[in-house]
gemmi code that builds the backbone of each chain (N, CA, C; Angstrom):
import gemmi

chains = {
    "A": [
        ("MET", (38.185, -26.169, 58.898), (37.343, -25.160, 58.981), (37.341, -24.168, 60.429)),
        ("LYS", (37.594, -22.625, 60.092), (37.160, -22.190, 61.327), (35.546, -22.018, 61.600)),
        ("TYR", (35.633, -22.858, 63.176), (34.517, -22.017, 63.561), (34.361, -21.067, 64.526)),
        ("ALA", (33.179, -20.383, 65.058), (33.083, -19.552, 66.289), (31.842, -20.155, 67.232)),
        ("MET", (32.441, -20.776, 68.113), (31.391, -21.493, 68.801), (31.183, -19.762, 69.934)),
        ("LEU", (29.557, -19.412, 70.166), (28.930, -18.788, 71.138), (28.900, -19.365, 71.684)),
        ("ILE", (28.545, -19.132, 73.196), (28.445, -19.362, 73.974), (27.063, -18.512, 75.091)),
        ("TYR", (26.025, -18.601, 74.550), (24.901, -17.922, 74.918), (24.014, -18.518, 76.617)),
        ("GLY", (23.972, -18.214, 77.396), (23.084, -18.287, 78.911), (23.070, -17.081, 79.756)),
        ("ASP", (21.639, -17.672, 80.722), (21.092, -16.498, 81.466), (22.376, -16.074, 82.721)),
        ("ASP", (23.134, -14.565, 82.475), (23.200, -14.718, 84.375), (23.059, -13.483, 84.972)),
        ("SER", (21.307, -13.998, 84.793), (20.555, -13.431, 85.622), (20.721, -13.752, 86.950)),
        ("GLN", (20.615, -14.835, 86.968), (20.706, -15.574, 88.126), (21.849, -15.259, 89.313)),
        ("TRP", (23.137, -15.268, 88.152), (24.560, -15.276, 88.625), (25.030, -14.361, 89.141)),
        ("VAL", (24.983, -13.345, 88.376), (25.287, -11.678, 88.698), (25.114, -11.654, 90.149)),
        ("ASP", (23.692, -11.395, 90.579), (23.469, -11.195, 92.029), (24.289, -11.776, 93.382)),
        ("LEU", (24.874, -13.011, 93.036), (25.535, -13.906, 94.285), (27.041, -13.444, 94.449)),
        ("PRO", (27.030, -13.209, 95.882), (28.014, -12.958, 96.812), (29.713, -13.694, 96.203)),
        ("ASP", (30.343, -12.669, 96.174), (31.323, -12.888, 95.338), (31.599, -14.684, 95.642)),
        ("GLU", (31.909, -14.985, 97.171), (32.493, -15.933, 97.631), (31.111, -17.250, 96.945)),
        ("GLU", (29.782, -17.144, 96.614), (29.380, -18.099, 96.153), (29.305, -18.466, 94.594)),
        ("LYS", (29.975, -16.959, 93.841), (30.094, -17.165, 92.844), (31.548, -18.146, 92.496)),
        ("ALA", (32.237, -17.446, 93.343), (33.666, -18.514, 93.613), (34.060, -20.039, 93.793)),
        ("LYS", (32.713, -20.391, 94.211), (32.774, -21.859, 94.782), (32.233, -22.534, 93.478)),
        ("LEU", (30.975, -21.512, 92.786), (30.296, -22.351, 91.614), (31.096, -22.274, 90.480)),
        ("ARG", (31.827, -21.570, 90.660), (33.070, -21.568, 89.627), (34.088, -22.721, 89.394)),
        ("ALA", (34.563, -23.028, 90.865), (35.379, -24.135, 91.564), (34.831, -25.274, 90.599)),
        ("GLU", (33.079, -25.437, 90.960), (32.742, -26.576, 90.974), (32.450, -26.948, 89.684)),
        ("GLU", (32.192, -25.834, 88.043), (32.678, -26.509, 87.382), (33.612, -26.324, 86.446)),
        ("MET", (34.657, -26.182, 86.968), (36.215, -25.756, 86.928), (37.014, -27.038, 85.907)),
        ("PRO", (36.809, -27.972, 86.685), (37.553, -29.213, 85.931), (36.892, -29.654, 84.742)),
        ("ARG", (35.330, -29.477, 85.079), (34.687, -29.432, 83.454), (35.170, -28.996, 82.405)),
        ("TRP", (35.313, -27.583, 82.903), (36.038, -26.719, 81.764), (37.526, -27.044, 81.506)),
        ("ALA", (38.208, -27.393, 82.595), (39.738, -27.864, 82.200), (39.435, -29.047, 80.892)),
        ("ALA", (38.621, -29.875, 81.155), (38.184, -30.792, 80.631), (38.341, -30.890, 79.426)),
        ("LEU", (37.386, -29.726, 78.786), (37.078, -29.107, 77.658), (37.953, -28.311, 76.954)),
        ("PHE", (38.968, -27.662, 77.659), (39.653, -26.781, 76.857), (41.369, -28.126, 76.744)),
        ("GLU", (41.275, -29.190, 77.365), (42.197, -30.104, 77.121), (41.743, -30.625, 75.266)),
        ("GLU", (40.292, -31.459, 75.633), (39.926, -31.666, 74.457), (39.897, -30.598, 73.282)),
        ("LEU", (39.655, -29.183, 72.825), (39.860, -28.183, 72.381), (41.552, -28.209, 71.731)),
        ("GLN", (42.222, -28.373, 72.590), (43.373, -28.550, 72.164), (44.118, -29.474, 71.227)),
        ("LYS", (43.510, -30.445, 71.768), (43.489, -31.723, 71.204), (43.080, -31.291, 69.641)),
        ("ALA", (42.155, -30.994, 69.558), (41.703, -30.804, 68.430), (42.100, -29.416, 67.567)),
        ("ASP", (42.429, -28.184, 68.021), (43.549, -27.345, 67.724), (44.241, -26.785, 68.508)),
        ("PRO", (45.362, -27.178, 68.485), (46.226, -25.900, 69.408), (46.178, -25.256, 69.321)),
        ("ASN", (45.637, -24.369, 68.280), (45.878, -22.944, 68.206), (44.142, -22.387, 68.380)),
        ("VAL", (43.630, -23.212, 69.110), (42.267, -23.024, 69.723), (42.438, -21.748, 70.595)),
        ("SER", (41.277, -20.368, 70.684), (41.683, -19.810, 71.656), (39.725, -19.171, 72.225)),
        ("GLY", (39.863, -18.855, 73.298), (38.630, -18.683, 74.047), (38.797, -17.095, 74.907)),
        ("HIS", (37.539, -16.663, 74.521), (37.035, -15.403, 75.897), (36.147, -15.351, 76.188)),
        ("GLU", (36.287, -15.108, 77.766), (35.044, -15.257, 78.541), (34.436, -13.572, 78.465)),
        ("LEU", (33.374, -13.392, 78.756), (32.793, -11.913, 78.678), (32.597, -11.454, 79.766)),
        ("ASP", (32.809, -10.573, 80.502), (31.821, -9.662, 81.578), (30.485, -9.856, 81.707)),
        ("ALA", (29.567, -9.815, 82.895), (28.000, -9.417, 83.080), (27.968, -8.460, 81.895)),
        ("ARG", (26.804, -8.993, 81.262), (25.919, -7.987, 80.156), (26.247, -6.261, 81.428)),
        ("ARG", (25.855, -6.305, 82.231), (25.612, -5.264, 83.145), (26.666, -4.502, 82.295)),
        ("THR", (27.972, -4.775, 82.303), (29.005, -4.011, 81.669), (29.101, -3.760, 80.254)),
        ("ALA", (28.235, -4.000, 79.518), (28.137, -3.773, 78.102), (27.922, -2.113, 78.034)),
        ("LYS", (28.207, -1.615, 76.758), (28.071, -0.716, 76.241), (27.317, -0.790, 74.659)),
        ("VAL", (26.425, 0.137, 74.218), (25.378, -0.227, 72.654), (26.319, 1.141, 72.149)),
        ("VAL", (26.739, 0.846, 71.155), (26.956, 2.225, 70.408), (26.610, 2.277, 69.111)),
        ("ARG", (25.989, 3.180, 68.581), (25.416, 3.298, 67.172), (25.890, 4.680, 66.693)),
        ("VAL", (25.758, 4.843, 65.120), (26.424, 6.159, 64.923), (25.138, 5.884, 63.814)),
        ("ARG", (24.679, 7.560, 64.044), (23.690, 7.393, 63.217), (23.480, 8.983, 62.498)),
        ("ASP", (23.949, 9.147, 61.044), (23.824, 10.495, 60.114), (25.068, 11.213, 61.603)),
        ("GLY", (26.027, 10.510, 60.976), (27.344, 11.115, 62.254), (27.174, 11.073, 63.353)),
        ("GLU", (26.238, 10.905, 64.172), (26.362, 11.582, 65.549), (26.493, 10.233, 66.914)),
        ("ARG", (26.843, 10.153, 67.717), (27.005, 8.845, 68.113), (26.546, 8.589, 69.328)),
        ("ILE", (25.507, 7.742, 69.247), (24.336, 6.992, 70.543), (25.009, 5.865, 71.318)),
        ("VAL", (25.100, 6.098, 72.350), (25.351, 5.393, 73.189), (24.916, 4.747, 74.195)),
        ("THR", (24.784, 3.771, 74.758), (23.595, 3.546, 75.585), (24.108, 2.085, 76.476)),
        ("ASP", (23.542, 2.137, 77.868), (23.719, 1.557, 78.318), (23.441, -0.421, 78.353)),
        ("GLY", (24.106, -0.890, 78.785), (23.169, -2.810, 78.651), (23.491, -2.897, 77.194)),
        ("PRO", (23.451, -4.593, 77.243), (23.563, -5.692, 75.860), (22.940, -4.863, 74.547)),
        ("PHE", (22.960, -5.868, 73.611), (22.153, -5.199, 72.172), (21.245, -5.819, 72.662)),
        ("ALA", (20.976, -6.979, 73.205), (20.188, -8.050, 72.935), (19.122, -8.151, 74.259)),
        ("GLU", (17.882, -8.425, 73.962), (16.847, -8.107, 75.242), (16.968, -9.247, 75.293)),
        ("THR", (17.180, -10.443, 74.971), (16.617, -12.313, 74.879), (17.360, -12.673, 76.918)),
        ("LYS", (16.795, -12.948, 77.184), (16.856, -14.184, 78.753), (18.448, -14.307, 78.603)),
        ("GLU", (18.405, -14.884, 77.567), (20.083, -15.655, 77.543), (20.966, -14.765, 76.715)),
        ("VAL", (22.427, -14.206, 76.898), (23.081, -13.559, 76.118), (24.531, -14.207, 76.035)),
        ("VAL", (24.900, -13.840, 74.906), (26.742, -14.174, 74.191), (27.463, -13.867, 75.800)),
        ("GLY", (28.226, -14.850, 76.421), (28.824, -14.575, 77.532), (30.351, -15.363, 77.205)),
        ("GLY", (30.322, -15.584, 75.771), (31.655, -16.248, 75.363), (31.891, -16.781, 74.484)),
        ("VAL", (33.342, -16.688, 74.016), (33.339, -17.588, 72.410), (34.342, -17.929, 72.486)),
        ("PHE", (34.451, -19.208, 71.925), (35.486, -20.303, 70.896), (35.748, -20.060, 70.012)),
        ("LEU", (37.233, -19.594, 69.302), (37.776, -19.887, 67.919), (38.138, -20.455, 67.643)),
        ("VAL", (37.871, -21.878, 66.684), (38.641, -23.262, 66.918), (38.468, -23.595, 65.355)),
        ("ASP", (39.713, -24.243, 64.992), (39.863, -24.968, 63.421), (39.207, -26.393, 63.712)),
        ("LEU", (38.757, -26.955, 62.877), (38.155, -28.583, 62.790), (38.032, -28.981, 61.752)),
        ("PRO", (37.968, -30.200, 61.416), (37.349, -30.730, 60.068), (36.187, -30.742, 59.908)),
        ("ASP", (34.975, -30.916, 60.572), (33.946, -30.778, 60.143), (33.195, -29.835, 61.180)),
        ("LEU", (31.602, -29.988, 60.826), (31.118, -29.461, 61.545), (30.120, -31.009, 62.819)),
        ("ASP", (30.102, -31.722, 62.619), (29.990, -32.759, 63.429), (30.966, -32.575, 64.962)),
        ("GLU", (32.573, -32.426, 64.336), (33.074, -32.578, 65.330), (33.152, -31.050, 66.262)),
        ("ALA", (32.305, -29.969, 65.317), (32.294, -28.681, 66.545), (30.975, -29.129, 67.045)),
        ("ILE", (30.451, -29.588, 66.739), (28.944, -30.055, 67.583), (28.927, -31.079, 69.121)),
        ("ARG", (30.492, -31.624, 68.274), (30.562, -32.951, 69.271), (31.648, -32.068, 70.741)),
        ("LEU", (31.988, -31.239, 70.287), (33.213, -30.060, 71.533), (31.851, -29.482, 71.795)),
        ("ALA", (30.773, -28.653, 71.037), (29.987, -27.898, 71.807), (29.061, -28.312, 73.044)),
        ("ALA", (28.999, -29.792, 72.641), (27.913, -30.015, 73.205), (28.936, -30.848, 75.198)),
        ("LEU", (30.089, -30.480, 74.887), (30.807, -30.765, 76.185), (30.747, -29.233, 76.668)),
        ("VAL", (30.273, -28.078, 76.425), (30.920, -26.912, 77.111), (29.796, -27.036, 78.126)),
        ("PRO", (30.030, -26.921, 79.255), (29.027, -26.926, 80.473), (27.915, -26.115, 80.245)),
        ("VAL", (27.935, -24.781, 79.998), (27.101, -23.896, 79.321), (25.921, -24.465, 78.690)),
        ("ALA", (26.076, -25.613, 77.623), (25.177, -26.273, 76.732), (24.217, -27.038, 77.773)),
        ("GLU", (24.402, -27.396, 78.534), (23.402, -27.883, 79.760), (22.317, -27.309, 80.242)),
        ("TYR", (22.432, -25.974, 80.523), (21.539, -24.712, 80.872), (21.275, -23.610, 80.110)),
        ("GLY", (22.029, -23.627, 78.813), (22.059, -22.507, 78.167), (21.890, -23.084, 76.386)),
        ("SER", (22.970, -22.248, 75.848), (23.139, -22.721, 74.302), (24.405, -22.124, 73.652)),
        ("LEU", (24.851, -23.112, 72.875), (25.984, -22.954, 71.883), (25.667, -22.966, 70.495)),
        ("GLU", (26.020, -21.591, 70.116), (25.639, -21.574, 68.664), (26.880, -21.362, 67.734)),
        ("ILE", (26.965, -22.303, 67.158), (28.022, -23.095, 65.878), (28.149, -21.765, 65.043)),
        ("ARG", (29.166, -21.653, 64.290), (29.003, -20.307, 63.340), (30.330, -20.158, 62.578)),
        ("PRO", (30.361, -20.565, 61.410), (31.949, -20.965, 60.409), (32.332, -19.241, 60.499)),
        ("ILE", (32.999, -19.316, 60.500), (34.419, -18.126, 60.126), (34.357, -17.714, 58.639)),
        ("VAL", (34.031, -16.463, 58.183), (34.495, -16.123, 56.861), (36.041, -16.035, 57.162)),
        ("GLU", (37.050, -16.468, 55.629), (37.999, -16.513, 55.850), (38.332, -14.890, 54.798)),
    ],
    "B": [
        ("MET", (43.058, -3.413, 79.217), (42.165, -4.312, 79.359), (41.461, -4.626, 77.974)),
        ("GLN", (41.235, -5.965, 77.849), (40.758, -6.740, 76.467), (39.126, -6.206, 76.651)),
        ("VAL", (38.642, -5.625, 75.589), (37.586, -5.388, 75.142), (37.001, -6.061, 74.103)),
        ("MET", (35.316, -6.688, 73.596), (35.249, -7.227, 72.716), (34.050, -6.127, 72.133)),
        ("ALA", (34.097, -6.174, 70.939), (33.064, -5.041, 69.874), (32.319, -6.049, 69.345)),
        ("LEU", (31.113, -6.618, 69.525), (30.063, -7.528, 68.712), (29.518, -6.562, 67.910)),
        ("ILE", (29.237, -6.641, 66.732), (28.730, -6.487, 65.821), (27.249, -6.392, 65.220)),
        ("TYR", (26.430, -6.074, 65.369), (25.388, -6.542, 64.835), (24.715, -5.593, 64.092)),
        ("SER", (23.998, -6.498, 62.869), (23.672, -5.866, 61.587), (22.582, -6.708, 60.611)),
        ("ASP", (21.571, -6.371, 60.220), (21.101, -6.828, 59.265), (21.771, -7.835, 58.335)),
        ("GLY", (21.274, -9.159, 58.156), (22.336, -9.516, 57.209), (21.076, -9.956, 56.078)),
        ("GLU", (20.096, -9.790, 56.502), (19.292, -9.401, 55.101), (19.245, -8.136, 53.948)),
        ("ARG", (20.142, -6.981, 54.433), (20.230, -6.563, 53.911), (21.559, -6.352, 53.101)),
        ("TRP", (22.935, -6.990, 54.038), (24.121, -7.482, 53.744), (24.127, -8.231, 52.019)),
        ("ASP", (23.008, -9.414, 52.709), (22.526, -10.337, 51.244), (21.718, -9.220, 49.723)),
        ("ALA", (21.330, -8.179, 50.506), (20.449, -7.482, 48.918), (22.043, -6.768, 48.213)),
        ("LEU", (23.077, -6.379, 48.932), (23.749, -5.547, 48.633), (24.679, -6.005, 47.127)),
        ("SER", (25.334, -5.132, 46.583), (26.203, -5.827, 45.082), (27.673, -5.954, 45.919)),
        ("ALA", (27.924, -6.777, 44.717), (29.951, -7.289, 45.115), (30.818, -6.225, 44.906)),
        ("THR", (29.764, -4.825, 44.559), (30.754, -3.791, 44.444), (30.796, -2.934, 45.544)),
        ("GLU", (29.196, -2.994, 46.430), (28.883, -2.300, 47.477), (29.995, -3.119, 48.462)),
        ("ARG", (29.948, -4.753, 48.807), (30.122, -5.180, 49.574), (32.218, -4.878, 49.870)),
        ("GLU", (32.712, -5.185, 48.523), (33.848, -4.686, 48.218), (34.247, -3.375, 49.301)),
        ("ALA", (33.238, -2.364, 48.730), (33.591, -1.023, 49.505), (33.633, -1.106, 50.858)),
        ("ILE", (32.563, -2.506, 51.508), (32.666, -1.874, 52.764), (33.583, -2.661, 53.328)),
        ("TYR", (34.497, -3.534, 52.485), (35.545, -4.424, 53.298), (36.157, -3.614, 53.292)),
        ("ASP", (36.339, -2.869, 52.396), (37.356, -1.536, 52.262), (37.308, -0.706, 53.717)),
        ("ARG", (36.540, -0.182, 54.108), (36.421, 0.296, 54.979), (36.895, -0.538, 56.466)),
        ("TYR", (36.608, -1.481, 56.432), (36.869, -3.037, 56.993), (38.179, -2.686, 57.557)),
        ("ARG", (39.015, -3.322, 56.373), (40.412, -3.478, 56.392), (41.121, -1.775, 56.935)),
        ("ALA", (40.660, -1.098, 56.460), (41.096, 0.744, 56.818), (41.250, 0.932, 58.185)),
        ("PHE", (39.899, 0.429, 59.027), (39.713, 0.293, 60.051), (40.040, -0.456, 60.842)),
        ("ALA", (40.744, -1.542, 60.297), (41.452, -2.936, 61.068), (42.999, -2.450, 61.280)),
        ("LYS", (43.591, -1.883, 60.152), (44.656, -1.200, 59.907), (45.475, -0.163, 60.978)),
        ("GLU", (43.707, 0.924, 60.959), (43.997, 1.762, 61.794), (44.371, 1.309, 63.433)),
        ("ALA", (43.387, 0.605, 63.734), (43.642, -0.064, 64.761), (44.661, -0.642, 65.489)),
        ("SER", (45.061, -1.338, 64.400), (46.562, -1.814, 64.796), (47.677, -1.219, 64.694)),
        ("ASP", (47.671, -0.552, 63.801), (48.976, 0.586, 63.902), (48.748, 1.318, 65.178)),
        ("ALA", (47.650, 1.645, 65.845), (47.430, 2.110, 67.256), (47.560, 0.945, 68.808)),
        ("GLY", (47.837, -0.188, 68.404), (47.837, -1.077, 68.779), (47.181, -1.849, 69.619)),
        ("VAL", (45.753, -1.165, 69.681), (44.792, -1.345, 70.048), (44.071, -2.934, 69.517)),
        ("MET", (43.931, -3.502, 68.421), (43.576, -4.165, 67.856), (44.100, -5.730, 68.543)),
        ("VAL", (43.161, -6.491, 68.476), (44.000, -7.973, 68.995), (43.534, -8.937, 68.168)),
        ("GLY", (42.708, -8.630, 67.395), (42.350, -9.724, 66.882), (40.477, -9.329, 66.130)),
        ("GLY", (40.190, -10.431, 65.078), (38.655, -10.306, 64.901), (38.312, -10.753, 63.736)),
        ("ASN", (37.189, -11.347, 63.978), (36.057, -12.323, 62.874), (35.455, -11.573, 62.136)),
        ("GLU", (35.252, -11.994, 60.961), (33.939, -12.234, 60.345), (33.227, -13.854, 60.521)),
        ("LEU", (31.793, -13.543, 60.965), (31.075, -14.489, 61.248), (29.999, -15.176, 59.989)),
        ("GLY", (29.915, -16.703, 59.527), (29.081, -16.963, 58.225), (27.440, -16.271, 58.752)),
        ("PRO", (27.104, -16.437, 57.826), (25.573, -16.030, 57.764), (24.727, -16.561, 58.613)),
        ("THR", (23.812, -16.375, 59.695), (22.998, -17.206, 60.161), (22.295, -18.081, 59.594)),
        ("ARG", (21.984, -18.427, 58.859), (21.476, -19.681, 57.988), (22.212, -21.171, 58.322)),
        ("ASP", (23.615, -20.386, 58.033), (24.682, -21.689, 58.248), (25.048, -21.776, 59.713)),
        ("ALA", (24.605, -21.532, 60.472), (24.491, -21.127, 61.723), (23.641, -22.714, 62.323)),
        ("THR", (24.028, -23.457, 63.331), (23.967, -24.652, 64.108), (23.884, -24.490, 65.479)),
        ("THR", (23.012, -25.234, 65.807), (22.979, -24.529, 67.738), (22.803, -26.331, 68.597)),
        ("VAL", (23.583, -25.881, 69.712), (23.195, -27.357, 70.380), (23.021, -26.917, 71.694)),
        ("ARG", (22.272, -27.688, 72.164), (22.242, -27.918, 73.610), (21.736, -29.136, 74.249)),
        ("VAL", (22.470, -29.447, 75.218), (22.238, -30.593, 76.113), (21.376, -30.645, 76.964)),
        ("ARG", (20.363, -31.653, 77.503), (19.457, -31.390, 78.080), (19.133, -32.950, 78.681)),
        ("GLY", (19.656, -33.043, 79.887), (19.828, -34.933, 80.459), (20.664, -35.480, 79.965)),
        ("ASP", (20.411, -36.182, 79.354), (21.111, -37.261, 78.363), (21.387, -37.070, 77.104)),
        ("GLU", (20.448, -36.082, 76.546), (19.970, -35.371, 75.302), (20.976, -34.714, 74.316)),
        ("THR", (21.547, -34.690, 73.413), (22.533, -33.935, 72.916), (21.573, -33.312, 72.224)),
        ("LEU", (20.636, -32.276, 71.815), (19.800, -31.558, 71.044), (20.543, -30.346, 69.832)),
        ("VAL", (20.333, -30.557, 68.438), (20.852, -30.268, 67.642), (20.173, -29.134, 66.668)),
        ("THR", (19.898, -27.937, 66.497), (19.248, -27.607, 65.366), (19.778, -26.935, 64.574)),
        ("ASP", (19.602, -26.418, 63.210), (19.975, -25.776, 61.816), (19.150, -24.387, 62.813)),
        ("GLY", (20.560, -23.289, 62.462), (19.482, -22.222, 62.239), (20.251, -21.543, 64.040)),
        ("PRO", (20.728, -20.252, 64.290), (20.795, -19.453, 65.632), (20.691, -20.194, 66.788)),
        ("TYR", (20.819, -19.326, 67.670), (19.936, -19.137, 68.466), (19.224, -18.497, 68.795)),
        ("ALA", (18.756, -17.581, 68.633), (17.937, -16.603, 68.238), (17.945, -15.892, 67.066)),
        ("GLU", (16.112, -15.934, 65.953), (15.971, -15.775, 65.065), (15.753, -14.064, 65.601)),
        ("VAL", (16.661, -13.462, 64.996), (16.439, -11.900, 64.921), (16.595, -11.136, 63.802)),
        ("LYS", (16.016, -9.861, 63.457), (16.229, -9.344, 62.357), (18.005, -8.700, 61.892)),
        ("GLU", (18.945, -8.090, 63.658), (19.678, -7.796, 63.286), (20.669, -8.868, 64.293)),
        ("ALA", (21.834, -9.558, 63.979), (22.042, -10.491, 64.036), (23.645, -10.456, 64.346)),
        ("LEU", (23.827, -11.584, 65.563), (25.772, -11.215, 65.545), (26.584, -11.564, 64.276)),
        ("GLY", (27.725, -10.456, 63.784), (28.035, -10.453, 62.592), (29.082, -10.893, 62.290)),
        ("GLY", (29.693, -10.147, 63.708), (31.426, -10.383, 63.856), (31.877, -9.671, 64.755)),
        ("TYR", (33.533, -9.909, 65.013), (33.281, -9.107, 66.624), (35.393, -8.671, 66.229)),
        ("PHE", (35.541, -7.930, 66.736), (36.922, -7.199, 67.284), (37.522, -7.521, 68.378)),
        ("LEU", (38.570, -7.831, 69.047), (38.789, -7.976, 70.226), (40.018, -6.690, 70.491)),
        ("PHE", (39.457, -5.688, 71.362), (40.247, -4.484, 71.182), (41.326, -4.958, 73.107)),
        ("LYS", (42.652, -4.216, 72.724), (43.030, -3.754, 73.590), (43.189, -2.438, 74.478)),
        ("CYS", (42.614, -1.960, 74.855), (42.335, -0.347, 75.298), (42.575, -0.077, 76.744)),
        ("ASP", (43.068, 0.906, 77.326), (42.943, 1.584, 78.577), (42.018, 1.737, 78.765)),
        ("SER", (40.237, 1.990, 78.630), (39.919, 2.887, 79.183), (38.172, 1.714, 78.212)),
        ("MET", (36.767, 1.944, 78.906), (35.584, 1.786, 77.837), (35.519, 2.500, 77.225)),
        ("ASP", (36.009, 3.939, 77.640), (35.895, 5.072, 77.226), (36.526, 4.925, 75.179)),
        ("ASP", (37.252, 4.538, 75.682), (38.280, 4.043, 74.695), (37.829, 2.964, 73.680)),
        ("ALA", (37.660, 2.328, 74.216), (36.835, 0.909, 73.549), (35.541, 1.559, 72.911)),
        ("VAL", (34.686, 2.177, 73.346), (33.654, 2.889, 73.080), (34.017, 3.658, 71.433)),
        ("ASP", (35.065, 4.511, 71.620), (35.611, 5.645, 71.164), (35.321, 4.846, 69.423)),
        ("TYR", (36.505, 3.591, 69.752), (36.674, 2.786, 68.667), (35.630, 2.104, 67.662)),
        ("ALA", (34.834, 1.658, 68.530), (33.518, 0.758, 68.231), (32.977, 1.482, 67.174)),
        ("ALA", (33.239, 3.200, 67.849), (32.235, 3.927, 66.591), (32.578, 4.028, 65.705)),
        ("ARG", (33.931, 3.695, 65.314), (34.480, 4.266, 63.733), (34.386, 3.037, 63.309)),
        ("ILE", (34.075, 1.369, 63.314), (33.334, 0.094, 62.983), (32.109, 0.966, 61.994)),
        ("PRO", (32.199, 0.470, 61.073), (31.331, 0.705, 59.452), (29.662, 0.183, 59.923)),
        ("GLY", (29.741, -1.041, 60.840), (28.545, -1.704, 61.196), (27.751, -1.029, 62.362)),
        ("ALA", (28.741, 0.470, 62.919), (27.922, 1.018, 63.765), (27.078, 1.885, 63.065)),
        ("GLU", (26.929, 2.190, 62.263), (26.371, 3.132, 61.321), (25.091, 2.582, 60.340)),
        ("HIS", (24.442, 1.472, 60.293), (23.783, 0.780, 60.139), (23.341, 0.363, 61.005)),
        ("GLY", (23.770, -0.850, 62.089), (23.539, -1.543, 63.190), (23.965, -1.157, 64.383)),
        ("ALA", (24.666, -2.133, 65.246), (25.210, -1.659, 66.271), (26.087, -2.111, 66.822)),
        ("VAL", (27.466, -1.726, 67.994), (28.220, -2.507, 68.490), (28.114, -2.332, 69.633)),
        ("GLU", (28.269, -4.032, 70.456), (28.016, -3.932, 71.885), (29.749, -4.014, 72.592)),
        ("VAL", (29.847, -3.613, 72.898), (31.412, -3.060, 73.869), (31.096, -3.777, 75.133)),
        ("ARG", (32.259, -5.063, 75.576), (31.964, -5.851, 76.583), (33.342, -6.218, 77.241)),
        ("PRO", (33.885, -5.571, 78.139), (34.950, -6.128, 78.500), (35.200, -7.862, 79.056)),
        ("VAL", (36.566, -8.110, 77.988), (36.863, -9.982, 78.592), (37.223, -10.054, 80.160)),
        ("TYR", (36.131, -11.155, 80.164), (36.323, -11.239, 81.547), (37.874, -12.080, 82.770)),
        ("VAL", (38.665, -11.315, 83.464), (39.713, -11.762, 84.176), (39.018, -12.042, 84.911)),
        ("ASP", (39.927, -13.169, 85.022), (40.119, -13.974, 86.929), (41.524, -14.983, 86.618)),
        ("PRO", (42.355, -14.800, 87.326), (43.478, -14.904, 87.552), (43.442, -15.949, 88.065)),
        ("ALA", (42.629, -16.716, 88.943), (42.516, -18.370, 89.113), (42.313, -19.020, 88.463)),
        ("GLU", (41.970, -18.438, 86.536), (40.924, -19.805, 86.048), (42.816, -20.103, 84.929)),
        ("VAL", (41.989, -21.173, 84.915), (42.663, -21.669, 83.708), (42.660, -20.380, 82.151)),
        ("GLN", (44.023, -20.396, 82.081), (44.052, -19.380, 80.090), (44.261, -20.532, 79.056)),
        ("LEU", (43.396, -20.057, 78.315), (43.931, -20.648, 76.852), (45.376, -20.045, 76.288)),
    ],
}
model = gemmi.Model(1)
for chain_id, residues in chains.items():
    chain = gemmi.Chain(chain_id)
    for i, (resn, *xyz) in enumerate(residues, 1):
        res = gemmi.Residue()
        res.name, res.seqid = resn, gemmi.SeqId(i, " ")
        for name, pos in zip(("N", "CA", "C"), xyz):
            atom = gemmi.Atom()
            atom.name, atom.element = name, gemmi.Element(name[0])
            atom.pos, atom.b_iso = gemmi.Position(*pos), 0.0
            res.add_atom(atom)
        chain.add_residue(res)
    model.add_chain(chain)
structure = gemmi.Structure()
structure.add_model(model)
structure.setup_entities()
């Protein structure tokens, strides 16, 4: 079964940090991400993952009666927004839960697991 | 640049559609995907199962908390996404506006973060 693991986190603290501070924090967490990638690749050699840029880079597009309406900012007004996604083929949901719990963001944000429609 | 187009729509609306109506929408999605692929814009895309099939995982302290259901109960939930390769956000917005879901829901376009120092999958 293919699953999307949606990573929800609050980037409001993070975005205003100076670049060197961001780089430092990323570097601190990186070994855990690397360990996670290794686990994911063991589970599914074809795993893919994407990190999204900060929420302020988002634009929202709607089309109503043929007219295009484009607004700034993410779609959701929630404190935590989707910041990345893994796509991974796994034997069952239990394995997806095990791997989701290894994502560093699970400790301060939330991981949502959704089956993919084939 | 790579841009993700996140499609938010009302799951109840989808549930209420007939099989014929759904097939007509899938046809439009397939046509869009073909057009974007032919233009070299399409990198990938996936439809997510309904939010009632979602599981949410949080780790707090030593505990893993697993709950049924999506991260947030909202009327319009993330239902799928496309990954585009395009020259600018304006191009991404152009393509996003052609996604059928933009006509009743909303499509959020967000650049994929690129950090050359990072481990790449």
